[in-house]
N, C-alpha and C positions, 0 to 999 in steps of 0.2 A: 445368525441373523437374519433377519426375512432382506430380501436384493427386490430392491422395487425400481423394477426397469423404467424407460425414458424413451420415446417415441424423439427418434433424434431430427426429424421431419416437424417436427413442433418447433422448432427453434428453441431461443432461449424466454422462458416465463417465471413469472414469482409469484408464490405463495400472499394474498394478503399478511399473513404473518411479518411471513418474511421482510415484505417491505417495511411494515411498518419497524422493524427490528434494524433493517438498512438506515432507516430514517433518521430514525431515535441515535443511532451510533454516529452518524453522521453531524448531526448536533450539539452532543455531547460533547465529543470530541473536537469539535469546532470550538466552540467553548472553550477547551481544556487548553488547546493550543494558543488561544489568541490570551490567556491569563498565562499562560507558561513563558510565552514571547513577550508577557508584560505590555500590553495590550492597553492594557489599563489606565495606563500612565501615561498614556500617547495626549500631547497637550492641546489636543483640540478636540473636540467629536467626531468631526472628517476624517480625523487621521487615525481614532478607534477604529470608526465602522471600516476604515483601508485595512485595518491588521485584521482584523475580524473578516472579512473577505475573502484576503489571502489565505486564515487561516481554512477555514472551508475549502476552500480551493485546492490546498495542500490534501486535504482530510480525505475531500474525494476523491484527488487522483491517488494518493499514498497509500488509502487505506477500502476505502468503497472498493474501487475497479479491482483494487488487487483481490478483495475476497469476489467480485465477481468473475475473474480469473478463474480460481478454483472451480468454483460452480459450473461455469461455459464447458470447461477443459471434462467436469465431470457429465455431465448432459451429452457432450460428447460423444460419450464413452459408451452411450447408454443407459446411465446410471442416474438414479435422483440424487439430488444436492438442496441442501436447506443453511442460509446463514440464519445464525441465534446469536442473539447480542447474548453477552454477560455480563447480568448487571452491577454485580460484586465489580468486577474491571470494570467497568464504566465509572462506577462511582470511586474507585482506585484513584482512576485519570484523574478526576475531577479534583479529588482530594489532593494529590501532587500538586495540581496545575498552583493549586493558590498559594505553592510555596516556592515559587519557581520554578519548577520542574518537571516531566511525566514520566509517567509509568503507563501504560495503557497496555491492555487484554482487554480488546472489548467484546471477542466473540470469534466465534470460525464459522466456517461452512462443514456441515454434517453431510458428510458420504453416507448415503442409504442404501450400502451395499458393499461387496466386495469386486474388483474384476481383475484383470489377469495383471501383472508384475509390472508391464509396461504402461499398462492403464493407470494404474496407482500411482506410477513415476511423472505423466501427464500432468495429473490432477496434482502433485506434489507441487509442478513447477510452475503453475498454467498462473499464481498472482506473483511471484516473480517474474514471472514473462513477462506480468504486464509493466509490472515499477521500471523495467528494463527498458523496453520499449520506449516507454511515453516519458523517462529520463533522456535517450537518447532522440526523440524526435524532441525536444524541447529545447538541448544540449546543442541540435546543428543549427535550430531556429534562432536561440543567439548567439551564434556565431554569423549567423542570416546578417542580422542586427547589427555587428560587431561591436558587440558588448555595449554596445551605448543608450543609455536612456533608460526611466524607466520600467519600460517594459521587457526593456531584457532584461533588467536585473530581479524583476518578476519572475519569468522564466525559468532563471537562473535556479534561481534560489526554489520554486518548483519542481525543478530537476536534481535537484540536490537531496530535496527531503524524498523523492522519490528513491532514488540511490541508496543512501544509506538505508530503506526501510526495507529493500530489499536486501544490502548485505547484513541487515541486525537479523532481518528472518534466516539468512543465510547460516546463522550460528548454529554447530550439532546440536542443541539443547530439545529435548522437547515440550514444548508440542512443536516448533517452531518448523517450517517447510525443511529448515537445511536437515534436520534430523530424520526428517522424516526420507528424502530424498539418499543422504547418505545411508540409509538401512538399506535401499532397496538397490541404488546402482552408485558402488562410493565413487568409482570412475568419472559417472556424469556431476556427482557432486563436486569433485575439485574442479571441474571444467567450468561449469556455473561458480562455485566462489570465486575463480581466477577473474573470469568474465565480468562478473558483481566488483568483486576491487578493483579490476583496473578501470571500470567505466564512473566509478565512485571519486577513485584520483583524477581523474581527467577533469571530472565536473568541478573539483575542485580547484585545481590549475588553471583552471580555464578562464576564472572569474581576478583570479587575483593577478595572472598573466597580462589580460588583456587590460585589467586597473592600471597597471603601472606602465604599460608600454607607453 
């Protein structure tokens, strides 16, 4: 495999095709989430737009920034990486959402070369780390707001989506991130798996505990 090195001093850059693929992924998955969550059945147009907006926010933070996290870690170690959408995966997401559930495999960041074992570990957990940091920050804000009000509910929901996606990606099944990390560093995989699991559980309990206090 040819290795495409990257000057780390340039920061993060995206090709025109990559920007297009990320945008298409965002739009298709936002609509798919909207359909899967029953947004089309909202009693008023503004309610449907609200659900669509929440769907778009959930996809942007949970999926788009996840993929950017992988790319950023790859660029940090000097290896070029680009996101590529998977048309069949997006089509499956769209079709399943019409039946009230969602199966999404929208695409992946393609690493244009090989680094050290440590480099590949960093790249493998890059997306999961983004989901975890976002979920933790949103949860903290949720607590600051006292868990009361529409904004707090939205923040909890987005945190929940991010923690769920992080947990899903930790499954030791190829081509998920968890499989890659388990293959590269099993102890580190266990640490991340436990961490993500605890974060997911805390987020779920936080909403229900505050709701009934």
